[in-house]
N, C-alpha and C positions, 0 to 999 in steps of 0.2 A: 779567831771567828770567824772563820769561815762556815763553824755549822750556823750559827748566829745567822747568816746570809741567806744556809739554807732551809733553817725552819721557817726563815720569815718568808721564804720564795712557797714554800710548800703550802704554810699559812693562805698566801694570797690567790696561791691555784683552788685548793681547797672550797675555799669559799666562793670562790665565779662558781668552779661547779654545784655547788651546792646551790646557786643564785642559781645554775643554768635547768637544774634539775627543781626545782619546787616551780621556777615559769612552769617547766611543764608537764608538773600535778593538778598549779595552778589553772589548765584551760583544758585539762581531761578531758570536759565540757563541751569544750568551744567545736562547734561546725568547722567542719574545713583545716583545722588546725596542727598544724606539721609540725612536731617538734625536733626540740635540736640537742644535739651529743658538744661537749666540751673536748677537744685535743692537750693532750699533755704533751710537754716538750723537753728534755736535757738542758740546760745551761752547761758551759765550757769556755773559758777559756783559749782568746784563736792566739792567744802567743805563748813559749813554754820558754822558760828558764833553767839555766842547767844544763841543759844539752835534758832531761830529764824527758822520759816518753808517760810517764804516771801523770796522767792531768786527772786533778780530784774538778768533778762538779760542783758547780755554784750552786747548782738547786734546779726548778722546774720553772715554768711557765706557764700557760695558756697559748698553743700557738695560736690556734682557731675558735672559733663555738659555728659548729656547719648541723644546714635543714637537712632532716628525714623526708625526704619525700617520696614513702614509701604507703601506699593505700590504706586508707583509714576504713573500714568498713559502712555498708550501705545500709542504710536504715530506710523499710519502708514509713513514708507519713501519711500517705492520701492525698496530699496537698498537690494539685496541677501545676504551681507554679514552686516547691520545689526540685529542686536540679540537682543530681549528685553525675559525678565524672566519673567513670571507669576506670580507669587508663592515666597516662601521662596528660600535662596542660592543665588550664588554667581558662574560668569565665576570663570575660574585658569589660571592666565597666569602665565608663565616665564620670566624673565625680562634679558636685553641684561648680566647681573651681574650674572646671573643663579638663582637669588630668586626665588620666587616663592608669587608670592600675588593673589588677592580676589577684582573684582568689577563686578558691575552690569549696566558699560557702556560698551555697545556691539557694538559700531563704529571702525568695522575691513574693511581690507583688504588684497590685498592680497600681498606678495613681487614678487621679480621676479623670485625665485623658488617655486612659490606659497603655503608659509608657508604662517596664518592666523592671522595679527597681527594686532595691534592699532598704533596709532600715533605715540607713543612715542617705538613701535618696541617689543613692549613685545609682545608672541605668544601665540595666544590663546590653551590652553590642551583638548586633545579629549582621547577618551578609544578608540583604538584600535580593530580587529576583530581577534579573533580565527581563525588563518587560516583553522584550521580543522573541529570547530562546523560553522564559521559565527557568536557566540554569542560576542559581547566586555569582553575586558580583564577590569579588575578592578587596573588599571594601568596607570596611567595617560601617554601624549606623544604627543608634538609638533605636532596640527594639522595641515595638507596638504594638498591642493585641488589637483589632479597633474589631468591633460591637455593632459595629453596619451591618443591615439587610445585606442579601445577594440579591442583585437588581437580574428580572430576566435576559435570558437568550431565547433568542430563534432558534429553531431548525435547522440544520442546511442540509443534514446529514444523516438518515436510517441503513438502518442492515435487518432484512430480515430472513431466517435459515428453516426449513421446511419438508415435507416431505410431502410429493404427491402421491396420491396411492394409483400404482399402474395400472391397478384394476379396472378404473375407471372405466367409462363407455363413452363416446363424445357427450354434447349436452347436448339431449331432447330437443328445446327450443333455441333455432340459431337465432334467435334477434334478443338482445340478448338487455335484460331490465333488472338491476339488482333490487327490484321486492318482488322476484320470479324467480327459486330456486331450482329453478331446469335449465334455467337459460345460462348456469354457467356448474363448474366440478366440486370449485370448496372457495373460501374467504377470509380472510383474516383484517383486522383493523391495528394500525399503526399511530400511534399517537404523537400531534405533533404541537410543538408550541410557537405562538408567531410572537414580538418582538414587544407584546405587552402583559407576558406567560399567561394568556391566554391557550389553555384546549382545543384541541381540532382534530379533527376525526378522518384521519386517513386509509381509509377503504379500499382494497388491493380484490382482485375477481383473478381466478386459474381459472379458461376452459378446453378440455380436449378438443383434438381437431381430429380431423381421419386423417391418416398418413397416408405419406406418396408409394401404392407397392413398389412405381419402379427403381424408388429411390431406400438404398440395403441403408442408410441411417434413420429416415423420416417414415420412420413406420408405424404412426401411430403414438410415435415419443414429442410431439409438439401440441403448448398447450400456448395460450392465448392469455395475455395478463394484460387488465384494465386496471383504473385508480377516480379513484370519486372522492375529494376532502369537502368532508361536510355534506355530502348528498350533488357537489356539481361534478362535472364530470371533466377532469385533469389531461392534458397529454403530456405522454411519453417517451423518451429518445434511448438508445444506447449508447453509453459511454465507454470510450477507451479504455479499457484499465491501469493504463500504463500513464495515461497523460492525464489523465484525471478530464479529459476534454468530450463532448460529444463526436462522436465518428461523424454525423451529417445535421447540419443544421435544419434544415429540412427538412427529416424523419419525423418532426414529432409528430405521431396519431395518436387517435383516442386507445390504439390497440396495438402493441408488440409482443413478440415471439420468442416462447422459452423450449432450447428444443434438448432432450436427450438421445445419450449413447446408449444401445438395445442391453447394456449391464445397470441403467438410470441412474446412470453420471451428467453433469452440463457438457455440456460441446463446450467444449472450446473457451471455460470458462474462467480463464484468467489471460488468456489473447486478447488482441483488438481487434474482433471477427463480428460480423451479421448476430453471431449463435451468442457473445456477451450476455453477464448476467448480473451487468451493471446499468441502471440507470437513472436517467434524470428524468423527474416532475415538473413540467413550463408548467404556471400555474397564473399562464394568459388571463385567461379565463374565473380568476380569485381578482377581484377587488381589493383596493389598498383599504374599505372599508369592514370589512369582515375578519380584515387581520394580515398584519405584512410581517413576510418570513423574509425577504434579503431583497435589495436590491434590485439584482437580477430577479426576484423573481420565481427561485427554482430550487427545489430539493433534490438532492443525490440518494437513490434507493440500491441499497444491494445486497441482492437476493443468491449471492457466491455460496459453495455447497452447499445447497440445496441439493436432491436429489428426487427421482422418480422411482420407487420400492410397491411391489406388490406388497406394501401394508395401508393402514388407513392413515388419512391426512393429521398429519401436526404442524403445527409450528413446534420447532424448537429451542429457538431463540430470536427478542425480540433486542433492540439497539437501537437509541438516536443522541443526537448531543444535544436536546433546546433544551431547556425547562424555564419554570415556574418561580417568581421570587419568593425568599422566603425568609426568614429570622436566624441569626446569629445563637447557635445552641450550645458551642463552645470548641475548646481545640482543644488536638494534642500534638505532641514535641516527640517525636521518633529517636531512637537511638541516635541518629545520623544527626542528629540535629534540623534534621526539618518541622519547622514550625504548619503544620495544617488544620486549618480554620472547620469548621461544620455549621450545615446549615441542615433544616427543619426538612428541607426538599431532599435529605440523601444528597446533596453537590458537597462536595468539599472544595475545598480551597488552597494552594502555599499560599502562603505569608512569608517568608524568608527561609533563611537557618541561622539557628543562633550557635555563634561565634568561638572556639575553642584557639587556645594558644598554648604554643609549648618552646620553650627554650632548650638549648643544648646543655646549658650548663645552671638547673633554676638555684644553683644556691648563692650564683652569683644578685639575684633579686635580694633588693634589701627591704625589708618587713615594716609598715607603714603602718600597725595597729590595725584592728580590726576585722584581723582571718583578711589582710590582701598586703600585695608586695609589687614595686617597683621596679622596671625594667633598668636596669645599666648595662652597661657597654660591656662588664665581665662577665655579663650570663650568656651573652652571644646575641643572635639575628634570632627575633620575634618568627615562629611558623607559622604559618594560621590551617588549620585543618582541610583547606580547600588547596593546598602545595601537594608537592610531589606526597610529601612526607604526608598520608592525609587519614591516616586507620591508626594514629600514637592514642585514639579514646575513642571510649560510650556513651552519649547521654541518658540516665535514667532519669526519669522524668517519674513524680511522685513521691522520692526519697532522697537523703540528704546523706552526707558521708561524712561520719563522724568524724574525729581527733586520732590521730595515731600513736596518741601517746597509752602506750603497756605500763598501768598502773605500777602491777608484781612489779615490773623490772623498774623503774624509777620511784621505788621504794629501797629495792636494794640495793640499787647508786645511794642512794642520799644515808644508808645505814655504812655503805662505806666509802663514803667521802667523812662523814663525819668522825671516822672514827682513824682514818688519817690524820685531821685537823688535829684531833687529838693526837694521833703520835708525833705528828713537824713540833706540836706544843710542849711536845717530852723532849725533845731535843733538844728544845731554847733553854729548858732545865733544864738538862745535865749540862748544857757549854754552858749555861751561867752558873751552875755547881760549882763546873772548874776551874772555872775563871777569879771562883772567891774562893777555893784551894789555893790557888797559887798567889792570890793576893795577899793570902794568911799568911805564907810560909814567906812572903817577903818581908810582910809588915813583924812576924815572928824573929 
């Protein structure tokens, strides 16, 4: 009678394996789906009788159905809210009932309020940014893409790097007049923005002065610096590069100096000295009605890195931190998961980091349908992409991860299990025939 039990166990195991294989095939087009595999194991009696070590098996059984979390193919779609994971890990979503699930299916969209969600209404989780440091906080929340415009930001500092022509002679006319180019050698303009985002021109003027022949350093290598904001003269003072503070609060004047070495480099341009090229512009002459920049009414101007060579005057770089108001134009999700908002004025703003999570034993996760899993104690602790184990995956925007089902392999498995099922059926028929023969002998 053992053959009946053995054959029946084979039928049951093969049927289960065919179900697993059929489910894989059915989900071969499901985004983010992970295939499963049936594990067979033999069955033996645990007790021996008669002292014999020859124990005939009792058949087979399905020991486990484990999931295969191998990488699926990543296919571009062009949709900015299609996200694929390259590597280990899962997206985390919050269901409409408040439960948290994990998924590799990155087909997302926006609801009317800008929340990123899938077709079931599950909201994608994101690590928000600390408003003080700008670093992500390791506590996920619902991800939202805000299309609000970017408010203006007043300029607080600017930098300009240039070369002053060492061949220039001192200005012909010593009475400075911004409308008379004979009273200075070179000039340039830095655009600043006030708190309302309005543009203002900070005009800078450089005038070469005669050197002191008795000073080995100052041999025609000194220049005067002046500034005007929208035509209104403003005062300058030197700042300490290390502390960022004005060296002498009483030193604000309409003119400051730049000193160069005989080889054309700024003298002590990185030290706290009277020769520093870091200035602060005092806007005391600038009224709030014209445009407010800051509560202190000052803007830092950094000229470090400038030179005095025997070449024409040229501005190599200009930068400042203010900007005008702008409209939202789109967003980008970097491989690290950082969400960057783009605006029409060319500015960008970090909105957060898409949350990625992984488990030491992903096979311990429980499938809950819709290509989602639920955490269990068997899966182990939840590890985030902000933890020490931070480099386990990248996010690819505008792409989706296909199912990892290999159809050819699954079809071969299906044929194999079908033949095994037929063979187990045949073993039952054979045992039935033997039993029938034995019955006939007895009755005969």
